[in-house]
N, CA, C and O atoms as a GROMACS GRO file, in nm:
protein
  328
    1MET      N    1  -1.819   0.666  -3.878
    1MET     CA    2  -1.786   0.757  -3.771
    1MET      C    3  -1.656   0.712  -3.706
    1MET      O    4  -1.640   0.594  -3.673
    2GLU      N    5  -1.566   0.802  -3.688
    2GLU     CA    6  -1.434   0.772  -3.633
    2GLU      C    7  -1.433   0.797  -3.482
    2GLU      O    8  -1.477   0.901  -3.434
    3THR      N    9  -1.381   0.700  -3.411
    3THR     CA   10  -1.371   0.714  -3.266
    3THR      C   11  -1.238   0.778  -3.232
    3THR      O   12  -1.133   0.734  -3.277
    4VAL      N   13  -1.245   0.881  -3.153
    4VAL     CA   14  -1.124   0.949  -3.110
    4VAL      C   15  -1.094   0.905  -2.967
    4VAL      O   16  -1.176   0.919  -2.877
    5LEU      N   17  -0.974   0.851  -2.949
    5LEU     CA   18  -0.934   0.809  -2.815
    5LEU      C   19  -0.861   0.924  -2.749
    5LEU      O   20  -0.767   0.980  -2.804
    6LYS      N   21  -0.906   0.957  -2.633
    6LYS     CA   22  -0.841   1.063  -2.558
    6LYS      C   23  -0.758   1.001  -2.448
    6LYS      O   24  -0.802   0.909  -2.379
    7LYS      N   25  -0.639   1.051  -2.433
    7LYS     CA   26  -0.552   1.003  -2.328
    7LYS      C   27  -0.595   1.068  -2.198
    7LYS      O   28  -0.595   1.190  -2.184
    8LYS      N   29  -0.632   0.984  -2.102
    8LYS     CA   30  -0.675   1.037  -1.974
    8LYS      C   31  -0.554   1.051  -1.884
    8LYS      O   32  -0.465   0.966  -1.882
    9ARG      N   33  -0.552   1.159  -1.811
    9ARG     CA   34  -0.446   1.182  -1.714
    9ARG      C   35  -0.500   1.155  -1.574
    9ARG      O   36  -0.615   1.188  -1.542
   10LEU      N   37  -0.417   1.096  -1.495
   10LEU     CA   38  -0.454   1.076  -1.356
   10LEU      C   39  -0.435   1.207  -1.281
   10LEU      O   40  -0.340   1.282  -1.308
   11ASP      N   41  -0.525   1.235  -1.189
   11ASP     CA   42  -0.502   1.354  -1.109
   11ASP      C   43  -0.384   1.328  -1.016
   11ASP      O   44  -0.345   1.213  -0.995
   12LYS      N   45  -0.328   1.432  -0.962
   12LYS     CA   46  -0.206   1.421  -0.881
   12LYS      C   47  -0.225   1.331  -0.760
   12LYS      O   48  -0.137   1.251  -0.729
   13GLU      N   49  -0.337   1.342  -0.691
   13GLU     CA   50  -0.360   1.260  -0.572
   13GLU      C   51  -0.362   1.111  -0.607
   13GLU      O   52  -0.303   1.030  -0.536
   14THR      N   53  -0.429   1.076  -0.715
   14THR     CA   54  -0.435   0.936  -0.757
   14THR      C   55  -0.297   0.886  -0.795
   14THR      O   56  -0.258   0.775  -0.760
   15SER      N   57  -0.224   0.967  -0.867
   15SER     CA   58  -0.088   0.931  -0.906
   15SER      C   59   0.002   0.913  -0.784
   15SER      O   60   0.080   0.818  -0.778
   16ASP      N   61  -0.008   1.003  -0.687
   16ASP     CA   62   0.070   0.992  -0.564
   16ASP      C   63   0.033   0.867  -0.485
   16ASP      O   64   0.120   0.799  -0.431
   17ARG      N   65  -0.095   0.838  -0.479
   17ARG     CA   66  -0.143   0.719  -0.406
   17ARG      C   67  -0.088   0.592  -0.470
   17ARG      O   68  -0.039   0.503  -0.399
   18ILE      N   69  -0.095   0.583  -0.601
   18ILE     CA   70  -0.043   0.466  -0.671
   18ILE      C   71   0.107   0.452  -0.648
   18ILE      O   72   0.156   0.342  -0.623
   19SER      N   73   0.178   0.562  -0.657
   19SER     CA   74   0.324   0.559  -0.634
   19SER      C   75   0.357   0.510  -0.494
   19SER      O   76   0.448   0.429  -0.477
   20PHE      N   77   0.285   0.558  -0.395
   20PHE     CA   78   0.314   0.518  -0.258
   20PHE      C   79   0.281   0.371  -0.235
   20PHE      O   80   0.360   0.299  -0.175
   21VAL      N   81   0.166   0.327  -0.281
   21VAL     CA   82   0.126   0.188  -0.260
   21VAL      C   83   0.224   0.093  -0.329
   21VAL      O   84   0.261  -0.010  -0.273
   22THR      N   85   0.266   0.127  -0.451
   22THR     CA   86   0.361   0.040  -0.521
   22THR      C   87   0.501   0.047  -0.461
   22THR      O   88   0.584  -0.039  -0.491
   23PHE      N   89   0.527   0.145  -0.379
   23PHE     CA   90   0.654   0.152  -0.306
   23PHE      C   91   0.645   0.078  -0.172
   23PHE      O   92   0.736   0.002  -0.137
   24ILE      N   93   0.537   0.100  -0.098
   24ILE     CA   94   0.533   0.052   0.041
   24ILE      C   95   0.511  -0.098   0.051
   24ILE      O   96   0.560  -0.159   0.146
   25ILE      N   97   0.439  -0.160  -0.041
   25ILE     CA   98   0.418  -0.305  -0.031
   25ILE      C   99   0.550  -0.381  -0.048
   25ILE      O  100   0.577  -0.469   0.032
   26PRO      N  101   0.632  -0.351  -0.149
   26PRO     CA  102   0.763  -0.418  -0.155
   26PRO      C  103   0.853  -0.383  -0.036
   26PRO      O  104   0.930  -0.468   0.009
   27TYR      N  105   0.844  -0.262   0.014
   27TYR     CA  106   0.922  -0.223   0.131
   27TYR      C  107   0.877  -0.306   0.252
   27TYR      O  108   0.961  -0.357   0.327
   28PHE      N  109   0.748  -0.321   0.270
   28PHE     CA  110   0.693  -0.404   0.378
   28PHE      C  111   0.742  -0.548   0.362
   28PHE      O  112   0.782  -0.611   0.459
   29ALA      N  113   0.739  -0.599   0.239
   29ALA     CA  114   0.783  -0.736   0.212
   29ALA      C  115   0.929  -0.755   0.254
   29ALA      O  116   0.962  -0.852   0.322
   30ARG      N  117   1.015  -0.664   0.214
   30ARG     CA  118   1.158  -0.674   0.251
   30ARG      C  119   1.176  -0.663   0.402
   30ARG      O  120   1.256  -0.736   0.461
   31SER      N  121   1.102  -0.574   0.464
   31SER     CA  122   1.116  -0.552   0.608
   31SER      C  123   1.078  -0.674   0.690
   31SER      O  124   1.137  -0.699   0.796
   32PHE      N  125   0.982  -0.750   0.642
   32PHE     CA  126   0.932  -0.864   0.719
   32PHE      C  127   0.963  -0.997   0.650
   32PHE      O  128   0.896  -1.097   0.674
   33LYS      N  129   1.065  -0.997   0.563
   33LYS     CA  130   1.117  -1.119   0.501
   33LYS      C  131   1.009  -1.200   0.428
   33LYS      O  132   0.994  -1.320   0.449
   34MET      N  133   0.935  -1.130   0.342
   34MET     CA  134   0.833  -1.195   0.260
   34MET      C  135   0.861  -1.158   0.115
   34MET      O  136   0.935  -1.063   0.087
   35ASN      N  137   0.803  -1.233   0.023
   35ASN     CA  138   0.806  -1.184  -0.115
   35ASN      C  139   0.686  -1.090  -0.132
   35ASN      O  140   0.600  -1.084  -0.044
   36ARG      N  141   0.680  -1.020  -0.242
   36ARG     CA  142   0.574  -0.919  -0.260
   36ARG      C  143   0.434  -0.978  -0.257
   36ARG      O  144   0.342  -0.919  -0.201
   37GLN      N  145   0.419  -1.096  -0.317
   37GLN     CA  146   0.288  -1.159  -0.320
   37GLN      C  147   0.243  -1.198  -0.179
   37GLN      O  148   0.128  -1.177  -0.142
   38GLU      N  149   0.334  -1.256  -0.102
   38GLU     CA  150   0.302  -1.292   0.037
   38GLU      C  151   0.265  -1.167   0.118
   38GLU      O  152   0.170  -1.169   0.196
   39ALA      N  153   0.340  -1.060   0.098
   39ALA     CA  154   0.313  -0.936   0.171
   39ALA      C  155   0.175  -0.882   0.136
   39ALA      O  156   0.099  -0.842   0.224
   40TYR      N  157   0.142  -0.882   0.007
   40TYR     CA  158   0.011  -0.833  -0.034
   40TYR      C  159  -0.100  -0.918   0.027
   40TYR      O  160  -0.198  -0.865   0.081
   41GLN      N  161  -0.085  -1.050   0.020
   41GLN     CA  162  -0.186  -1.141   0.075
   41GLN      C  163  -0.201  -1.123   0.226
   41GLN      O  164  -0.312  -1.124   0.278
   42TYR      N  165  -0.090  -1.107   0.295
   42TYR     CA  166  -0.091  -1.085   0.439
   42TYR      C  167  -0.163  -0.954   0.472
   42TYR      O  168  -0.250  -0.951   0.560
   43LEU      N  169  -0.127  -0.847   0.402
   43LEU     CA  170  -0.191  -0.718   0.425
   43LEU      C  171  -0.340  -0.723   0.394
   43LEU      O  172  -0.422  -0.665   0.466
   44LYS      N  173  -0.375  -0.791   0.288
   44LYS     CA  174  -0.516  -0.802   0.250
   44LYS      C  175  -0.595  -0.883   0.353
   44LYS      O  176  -0.704  -0.844   0.392
   45LYS      N  177  -0.538  -0.996   0.396
   45LYS     CA  178  -0.608  -1.084   0.490
   45LYS      C  179  -0.632  -1.019   0.626
   45LYS      O  180  -0.736  -1.041   0.687
   46TYR      N  181  -0.536  -0.940   0.672
   46TYR     CA  182  -0.545  -0.886   0.808
   46TYR      C  183  -0.575  -0.735   0.815
   46TYR      O  184  -0.548  -0.671   0.916
   47GLY      N  185  -0.629  -0.679   0.709
   47GLY     CA  186  -0.677  -0.542   0.713
   47GLY      C  187  -0.574  -0.434   0.683
   47GLY      O  188  -0.607  -0.315   0.688
   48GLY      N  189  -0.453  -0.472   0.652
   48GLY     CA  190  -0.349  -0.373   0.623
   48GLY      C  191  -0.374  -0.296   0.494
   48GLY      O  192  -0.345  -0.176   0.487
   49ILE      N  193  -0.427  -0.363   0.394
   49ILE     CA  194  -0.455  -0.296   0.265
   49ILE      C  195  -0.564  -0.190   0.285
   49ILE      O  196  -0.553  -0.079   0.235
   50ASP      N  197  -0.668  -0.226   0.357
   50ASP     CA  198  -0.776  -0.129   0.384
   50ASP      C  199  -0.720  -0.008   0.459
   50ASP      O  200  -0.751   0.107   0.426
   51TYR      N  201  -0.639  -0.036   0.559
   51TYR     CA  202  -0.576   0.071   0.637
   51TYR      C  203  -0.485   0.156   0.547
   51TYR      O  204  -0.485   0.279   0.556
   52LEU      N  205  -0.411   0.090   0.462
   52LEU     CA  206  -0.320   0.161   0.370
   52LEU      C  207  -0.397   0.256   0.279
   52LEU      O  208  -0.359   0.372   0.265
   53PHE      N  209  -0.506   0.208   0.219
   53PHE     CA  210  -0.582   0.294   0.129
   53PHE      C  211  -0.657   0.404   0.204
   53PHE      O  212  -0.676   0.514   0.150
   54GLU      N  213  -0.697   0.376   0.324
   54GLU     CA  214  -0.769   0.478   0.402
   54GLU      C  215  -0.675   0.586   0.456
   54GLU      O  216  -0.713   0.703   0.463
   55HIS      N  217  -0.555   0.548   0.493
   55HIS     CA  218  -0.463   0.641   0.559
   55HIS      C  219  -0.334   0.666   0.481
   55HIS      O  220  -0.234   0.707   0.539
   56TRP      N  221  -0.336   0.642   0.352
   56TRP     CA  222  -0.213   0.654   0.273
   56TRP      C  223  -0.153   0.794   0.284
   56TRP      O  224  -0.031   0.808   0.284
   57TRP      N  225  -0.236   0.895   0.294
   57TRP     CA  226  -0.184   1.032   0.297
   57TRP      C  227  -0.094   1.054   0.419
   57TRP      O  228   0.014   1.111   0.407
   58ALA      N  229  -0.138   1.010   0.534
   58ALA     CA  230  -0.057   1.024   0.655
   58ALA      C  231   0.064   0.931   0.651
   58ALA      O  232   0.174   0.970   0.689
   59LEU      N  233   0.044   0.808   0.604
   59LEU     CA  234   0.154   0.712   0.600
   59LEU      C  235   0.266   0.757   0.507
   59LEU      O  236   0.384   0.735   0.536
   60HIS      N  237   0.231   0.819   0.396
   60HIS     CA  238   0.335   0.854   0.299
   60HIS      C  239   0.422   0.971   0.346
   60HIS      O  240   0.530   0.993   0.292
   61THR      N  241   0.376   1.044   0.446
   61THR     CA  242   0.458   1.155   0.497
   61THR      C  243   0.557   1.109   0.602
   61THR      O  244   0.647   1.184   0.641
   62ASP      N  245   0.541   0.986   0.648
   62ASP     CA  246   0.627   0.932   0.753
   62ASP      C  247   0.744   0.857   0.691
   62ASP      O  248   0.746   0.828   0.571
   63ASN      N  249   0.842   0.826   0.773
   63ASN     CA  250   0.954   0.743   0.732
   63ASN      C  251   0.898   0.607   0.691
   63ASN      O  252   0.809   0.556   0.759
   64PRO      N  253   0.947   0.547   0.581
   64PRO     CA  254   0.894   0.417   0.538
   64PRO      C  255   0.902   0.309   0.646
   64PRO      O  256   0.815   0.222   0.654
   65PHE      N  257   1.005   0.315   0.731
   65PHE     CA  258   1.016   0.219   0.840
   65PHE      C  259   0.893   0.225   0.930
   65PHE      O  260   0.836   0.121   0.965
   66TRP      N  261   0.851   0.345   0.966
   66TRP     CA  262   0.737   0.361   1.055
   66TRP      C  263   0.605   0.331   0.984
   66TRP      O  264   0.512   0.279   1.046
   67ALA      N  265   0.597   0.362   0.856
   67ALA     CA  266   0.476   0.328   0.780
   67ALA      C  267   0.458   0.176   0.775
   67ALA      O  268   0.348   0.126   0.795
   68ALA      N  269   0.568   0.104   0.747
   68ALA     CA  270   0.561  -0.042   0.743
   68ALA      C  271   0.527  -0.097   0.882
   68ALA      O  272   0.450  -0.192   0.895
   69ARG      N  273   0.584  -0.037   0.983
   69ARG     CA  274   0.558  -0.081   1.121
   69ARG      C  275   0.410  -0.059   1.158
   69ARG      O  276   0.349  -0.143   1.224
   70ASP      N  277   0.354   0.055   1.116
   70ASP     CA  278   0.211   0.081   1.140
   70ASP      C  279   0.124  -0.024   1.072
   70ASP      O  280   0.028  -0.074   1.131
   71LEU      N  281   0.158  -0.059   0.948
   71LEU     CA  282   0.083  -0.162   0.876
   71LEU      C  283   0.093  -0.296   0.948
   71LEU      O  284  -0.006  -0.368   0.959
   72TYR      N  285   0.212  -0.328   0.998
   72TYR     CA  286   0.232  -0.451   1.072
   72TYR      C  287   0.145  -0.453   1.198
   72TYR      O  288   0.081  -0.554   1.228
   73GLU      N  289   0.142  -0.342   1.269
   73GLU     CA  290   0.063  -0.335   1.393
   73GLU      C  291  -0.086  -0.351   1.365
   73GLU      O  292  -0.157  -0.417   1.442
   74VAL      N  293  -0.135  -0.292   1.258
   74VAL     CA  294  -0.275  -0.307   1.221
   74VAL      C  295  -0.305  -0.454   1.194
   74VAL      O  296  -0.405  -0.508   1.241
   75CYS      N  297  -0.218  -0.519   1.118
   75CYS     CA  298  -0.238  -0.661   1.086
   75CYS      C  299  -0.230  -0.748   1.213
   75CYS      O  300  -0.310  -0.840   1.230
   76ARG      N  301  -0.136  -0.718   1.299
   76ARG     CA  302  -0.120  -0.794   1.424
   76ARG      C  303  -0.247  -0.784   1.509
   76ARG      O  304  -0.294  -0.882   1.565
   77LYS      N  305  -0.301  -0.664   1.517
   77LYS     CA  306  -0.423  -0.643   1.597
   77LYS      C  307  -0.545  -0.715   1.536
   77LYS      O  308  -0.643  -0.742   1.605
   78ASN      N  309  -0.534  -0.745   1.407
   78ASN     CA  310  -0.644  -0.816   1.339
   78ASN      C  311  -0.616  -0.965   1.324
   78ASN      O  312  -0.680  -1.034   1.245
   79GLY      N  313  -0.520  -1.015   1.402
   79GLY     CA  314  -0.495  -1.159   1.404
   79GLY      C  315  -0.374  -1.207   1.326
   79GLY      O  316  -0.346  -1.327   1.325
   80GLY      N  317  -0.303  -1.116   1.261
   80GLY     CA  318  -0.187  -1.156   1.183
   80GLY      C  319  -0.066  -1.183   1.272
   80GLY      O  320  -0.028  -1.101   1.355
   81LEU      N  321  -0.007  -1.298   1.253
   81LEU     CA  322   0.114  -1.333   1.327
   81LEU      C  323   0.227  -1.349   1.226
   81LEU      O  324   0.209  -1.413   1.122
   82ARG      N  325   0.339  -1.293   1.255
   82ARG     CA  326   0.453  -1.304   1.163
   82ARG      C  327   0.578  -1.300   1.243
   82ARG      O  328   0.688  -1.308   1.186
   0.00000   0.00000   0.00000
């Protein structure tokens, strides 16, 4: 029996979410003088990643400066100092 592999397509929302997340984390890193790994760890430790995934739709419609600033504020309120 031959197995047929089907190429799965991501739906538009998932594709948009991935694009935004892969854009905003490096942008956040540059904005706050971190490398990408440090930025990801910082966001993960202080709740920024959860906030990002929960509110990505609203964040992606804003200027990247303000989206990064919102992520920073969420992390600061959860104990993150930078």
